[in-house]
C-alpha positions as CSV (number, residue, x, y, z in Angstrom):
1,M,-4.0,-28.4,-5.0
2,A,-5.1,-26.7,-8.2
3,F,-5.7,-23.0,-8.1
4,I,-9.3,-22.2,-7.8
5,E,-10.8,-21.1,-11.1
6,I,-14.1,-19.1,-11.4
7,V,-13.5,-18.7,-15.1
8,K,-12.4,-21.7,-17.2
9,K,-10.1,-21.3,-20.2
10,T,-11.3,-18.4,-22.2
11,N,-10.5,-17.1,-25.7
12,I,-11.9,-13.5,-25.6
13,D,-10.6,-11.1,-28.2
14,F,-9.8,-8.2,-25.9
15,I,-7.8,-6.3,-28.5
16,G,-10.8,-6.5,-30.9
17,L,-12.9,-4.9,-28.2
18,R,-10.4,-2.0,-27.6
19,K,-12.4,0.6,-29.7
20,K,-15.6,0.1,-27.7
21,A,-13.6,0.1,-24.4
22,F,-11.8,3.3,-25.4
23,I,-15.2,5.0,-25.9
24,L,-16.1,4.2,-22.3
25,S,-12.6,5.3,-21.2
26,F,-12.9,8.7,-23.0
27,V,-16.2,9.3,-21.2
28,L,-14.7,8.5,-17.8
29,V,-11.5,10.6,-18.4
30,G,-13.7,13.4,-19.7
31,L,-15.7,13.4,-16.5
32,G,-12.4,13.3,-14.5
33,L,-11.0,16.3,-16.3
34,L,-14.2,18.2,-15.7
35,A,-14.1,17.3,-12.0
36,F,-10.4,18.3,-11.8
37,V,-11.2,21.8,-13.3
38,M,-14.1,22.1,-10.8
39,V,-11.8,21.2,-7.9
40,L,-9.3,23.9,-9.0
41,L,-12.1,26.4,-9.3
42,G,-13.4,25.4,-5.8
43,R,-16.8,24.2,-7.2
44,A,-16.6,20.6,-6.2
45,N,-17.9,19.0,-3.0
46,E,-14.6,19.4,-1.0
47,S,-14.2,18.8,2.7
48,V,-13.1,21.3,5.4
49,D,-9.6,19.9,4.9
50,F,-9.4,21.6,1.5
51,T,-11.8,24.6,1.8
52,G,-11.1,25.7,5.3
53,G,-13.6,26.0,8.2
54,T,-13.9,24.9,11.8
55,A,-13.0,21.6,13.5
56,L,-14.4,20.9,17.0
57,Q,-14.2,18.0,19.5
58,I,-17.1,17.8,22.0
59,R,-17.9,15.4,24.8
60,F,-21.4,14.7,26.2
61,S,-22.0,13.7,29.8
62,A,-24.2,10.8,28.5
63,Q,-24.4,8.8,25.3
64,V,-26.1,10.6,22.4
65,P,-26.9,9.1,19.0
66,I,-24.8,10.6,16.2
67,H,-28.0,11.0,14.2
68,D,-29.5,13.3,16.8
69,V,-26.4,15.5,16.8
70,R,-26.5,15.8,13.1
71,T,-30.2,16.6,13.0
72,A,-29.8,19.3,15.7
73,L,-27.0,21.0,13.8
74,L,-28.9,20.9,10.5
75,Q,-32.0,22.3,12.0
76,G,-29.9,25.0,13.7
77,G,-28.7,26.3,10.3
78,I,-25.3,24.5,10.0
79,G,-26.0,22.5,6.8
80,D,-22.5,21.7,5.7
81,V,-21.3,19.6,8.5
82,Q,-19.2,16.4,8.9
83,I,-19.6,14.5,12.2
84,Q,-17.5,11.5,13.4
85,E,-18.2,9.5,16.5
86,V,-15.1,8.5,18.5
87,T,-15.7,4.8,19.1
88,G,-15.9,3.8,22.8
89,T,-16.3,7.3,24.1
90,R,-19.0,10.0,24.2
91,D,-16.9,12.3,22.0
92,F,-17.8,13.6,18.6
93,L,-15.5,15.3,16.0
94,I,-17.4,18.0,14.1
95,K,-16.1,19.7,11.0
96,T,-18.0,22.5,9.2
97,K,-17.0,24.9,6.4
98,L,-18.7,27.6,8.4
99,A,-16.1,30.2,9.5
100,D,-16.1,32.8,12.2
101,T,-17.7,36.1,11.4
102,A,-17.5,39.5,13.1
103,Q,-20.9,38.9,14.7
104,E,-20.5,35.3,15.9
105,K,-17.9,32.6,16.3
106,T,-18.7,29.2,14.9
107,T,-17.8,27.6,18.2
108,D,-20.4,29.7,20.0
109,K,-23.0,29.0,17.4
110,V,-22.5,25.2,17.7
111,S,-22.6,25.5,21.4
112,K,-25.9,27.4,21.4
113,I,-27.5,24.9,19.0
114,L,-26.5,21.9,21.1
115,S,-27.4,23.5,24.4
116,A,-30.9,24.2,23.1
117,S,-31.3,20.7,21.6
118,F,-29.9,18.7,24.5
119,K,-31.0,20.5,27.6
120,D,-30.9,17.4,29.7
121,K,-27.4,16.4,28.6
122,K,-24.4,18.5,29.4
123,F,-21.4,18.7,27.1
124,E,-18.0,20.4,26.9
125,I,-15.9,21.5,24.0
126,L,-12.6,19.8,24.3
127,S,-10.9,21.6,21.3
128,A,-11.7,24.1,18.6
129,N,-9.5,24.7,15.6
130,M,-9.8,27.0,12.7
131,V,-8.7,25.6,9.3
132,G,-7.7,28.5,7.2
133,A,-8.5,28.6,3.5
134,S,-4.8,29.0,2.7
135,V,-4.1,25.8,4.6
136,G,-6.8,24.0,2.6
137,K,-5.2,25.3,-0.7
138,E,-1.8,24.0,0.5
139,L,-3.3,20.6,1.3
140,K,-4.9,20.5,-2.1
141,K,-1.7,21.4,-3.9
142,D,0.2,18.8,-1.9
143,A,-2.4,16.2,-2.8
144,V,-1.9,16.9,-6.5
145,I,1.9,16.8,-6.1
146,A,1.7,13.4,-4.3
147,I,-0.4,11.9,-7.2
148,V,1.9,13.3,-9.9
149,L,5.0,12.0,-8.1
150,A,3.3,8.6,-7.7
151,M,2.7,8.5,-11.5
152,L,6.4,9.4,-12.2
153,C,7.5,6.6,-9.9
154,I,5.2,4.2,-11.8
155,V,6.9,5.1,-15.1
156,A,10.3,4.6,-13.7
157,Y,9.5,1.3,-12.1
158,I,7.7,-0.2,-15.2
159,W,10.5,1.2,-17.5
160,W,13.1,-0.6,-15.3
161,R,11.0,-3.7,-15.0
162,F,9.9,-3.9,-18.6
163,T,10.4,-1.3,-21.3
164,F,9.6,2.4,-21.7
165,I,6.5,1.6,-23.8
166,F,5.1,-0.5,-21.0
167,G,5.8,2.2,-18.5
168,I,4.0,4.8,-20.5
169,A,1.0,2.5,-21.0
170,A,0.8,1.7,-17.3
171,T,1.0,5.4,-16.3
172,I,-1.8,6.3,-18.8
173,A,-3.9,3.5,-17.4
174,T,-3.3,4.7,-13.8
175,F,-4.1,8.3,-14.7
176,H,-7.2,6.9,-16.3
177,D,-8.2,5.2,-13.0
178,V,-7.5,8.3,-10.9
179,L,-9.5,10.6,-13.3
180,A,-12.4,8.1,-13.5
181,M,-12.7,8.0,-9.7
182,L,-12.5,11.7,-9.5
183,G,-15.1,12.2,-12.2
184,L,-17.6,9.6,-10.7
185,F,-17.3,11.2,-7.2
186,Y,-18.0,14.6,-8.7
187,V,-21.0,13.4,-10.6
188,L,-22.3,11.6,-7.5
189,N,-21.6,14.8,-5.5
190,L,-19.7,12.9,-2.9
191,E,-17.3,14.7,-0.6
192,M,-13.6,14.8,-1.5
193,N,-11.4,14.7,1.6
194,I,-8.1,13.4,2.8
195,L,-9.4,9.9,2.9
196,F,-10.4,10.2,-0.8
197,I,-6.8,11.2,-1.7
198,T,-5.7,8.1,0.3
199,A,-8.1,6.0,-1.7
200,L,-6.8,7.4,-5.0
201,L,-3.2,6.5,-4.1
202,T,-4.3,3.1,-2.9
203,V,-6.1,2.3,-6.1
204,A,-3.1,3.6,-8.1
205,G,-1.0,1.0,-6.4
206,Y,-3.6,-1.8,-6.8
207,S,-4.1,-1.0,-10.5
208,L,-0.3,-1.0,-11.0
209,T,0.0,-4.5,-9.4
210,D,-2.8,-5.9,-11.6
211,T,-1.2,-4.3,-14.7
212,V,2.2,-5.8,-13.9
213,V,0.7,-9.3,-13.7
214,V,-0.7,-8.9,-17.2
215,F,2.5,-7.3,-18.5
216,D,4.5,-10.1,-17.0
217,R,2.5,-12.7,-18.9
218,I,2.7,-10.7,-22.2
219,R,6.5,-10.5,-21.9
220,E,6.7,-14.2,-21.2
221,N,4.6,-15.0,-24.2
222,M,6.5,-12.5,-26.4
223,G,9.6,-14.7,-25.7
224,K,7.8,-17.7,-27.1
225,M,6.3,-15.7,-30.0
226,K,7.0,-17.2,-33.4
227,S,7.5,-15.2,-36.5
228,R,4.0,-15.9,-37.8
229,D,2.3,-14.9,-34.5
230,E,0.5,-11.6,-34.5
231,F,1.2,-9.4,-31.5
232,G,-2.5,-8.8,-30.8
233,S,-3.0,-12.6,-30.5
234,V,-0.1,-12.7,-28.0
235,I,-1.8,-10.0,-25.9
236,N,-5.2,-11.8,-26.1
237,R,-3.7,-15.1,-25.0
238,S,-1.8,-13.5,-22.2
239,I,-4.9,-11.7,-20.7
240,N,-7.0,-14.8,-21.1
241,E,-4.4,-16.8,-19.2
242,V,-4.4,-14.5,-16.2
243,L,-8.1,-13.6,-16.3
244,S,-9.1,-16.1,-13.6
245,R,-6.4,-14.8,-11.3
246,T,-7.4,-11.2,-11.9
247,L,-11.1,-11.8,-11.3
248,I,-10.5,-13.8,-8.1
249,T,-8.2,-11.1,-6.7
250,S,-10.7,-8.3,-7.6
251,L,-13.7,-10.1,-6.3
252,T,-12.0,-10.9,-3.0
253,V,-11.2,-7.2,-2.5
254,L,-14.7,-6.2,-3.6
255,L,-16.3,-8.5,-1.1
256,V,-14.4,-6.9,1.8
257,L,-15.2,-3.5,0.6
258,A,-18.9,-4.4,0.2
259,A,-18.9,-5.5,3.9
260,L,-17.3,-2.1,4.8
261,L,-20.0,-0.3,2.8
262,A,-22.8,-2.2,4.5
263,L,-21.4,-2.3,8.1
264,G,-18.6,0.4,8.3
265,G,-21.0,3.2,9.1
266,E,-21.1,6.7,7.7
267,V,-17.5,7.6,8.5
268,L,-16.1,4.9,6.3
269,F,-18.8,4.9,3.6
270,E,-17.3,7.3,1.1
271,F,-13.8,6.0,1.6
272,S,-15.0,2.4,1.1
273,L,-17.1,3.5,-2.0
274,A,-14.0,5.2,-3.5
275,L,-12.0,2.0,-3.1
276,F,-14.9,-0.1,-4.5
277,I,-15.1,2.1,-7.6
278,G,-11.4,2.2,-7.9
279,V,-10.9,-1.6,-7.8
280,L,-13.6,-2.0,-10.5
281,V,-12.0,0.7,-12.7
282,G,-8.5,-0.6,-12.0
283,T,-9.3,-4.1,-13.0
284,Y,-11.0,-2.8,-16.2
285,S,-8.0,-0.6,-17.1
286,S,-5.4,-3.3,-16.7
287,I,-7.2,-5.4,-19.4
288,F,-8.9,-2.8,-21.7
289,V,-6.6,0.2,-21.4
290,A,-3.0,-0.7,-20.5
291,S,-2.5,-3.7,-22.8
292,P,-4.3,-2.3,-25.9
293,L,-2.1,0.8,-25.6
294,V,1.0,-1.3,-25.8
295,Y,-0.5,-3.0,-28.8
296,I,-1.3,0.3,-30.6
297,W,2.1,1.7,-29.8
298,R,4.0,-1.3,-31.0
299,K,1.8,-1.5,-34.1
300,R,2.5,2.1,-35.1
301,A,6.2,1.7,-34.4
302,A,6.5,-1.4,-36.6
């Protein structure tokens, strides 16, 4: 059975479009660098995992809508709060950046607010944990280290699989994807948490896989390259040959993520959105960033 094609044979000059694509990439990377600086300065929308605060688990005696719990806490003066409903139970996980003060503990304040709002429904606090600012900083540092180590592994793998030039191009493209996601999340003022870091690393792996497919075809066509062939035309032909496969793979993933965005609820929304943005950016970078970088490097080295 023939492979399903949503795009018939194309002849797009991707290398010719590289300058326009690089303008978009510079904007995305610029936003990402700005967001990275803001994260280091503590001025981004970071979760309790990174900033420190209080994490509670409570259990109601009867079922309570998560929206009512959120509304009660917001009206009670706890504006920066993250609430997760434990599926199949009457439990809620509540995280807030609010820390204990000399006058009042955060646990007591939450308890007073919920008691006043749900007088007919009893509840108990199953656990209460303080997340110190130092712990948050350590998590933030570990997240950065994890991303950098992942990039170094990408260089090593692509260098071994192809050549050093291909490895550098793939790494720059992957950094491009990570920074683009970071920048867009910062501009949209979406919360950056542990799940967001997971999404960053997931997209890095996805983008690398997509890039390897394109690089494989470029290497294959380089072996067939005649002396009169221009390297740019070889790259264009290679991308056009795998374009249908790339689009089908990306669209399949995007359909699943769109379903999660629509039906996954509030807890999974930002994680799904991060992956959705990342897949779009990763698909774009494997075509318009990684391959043109190889072309530019080889052209200058010639």
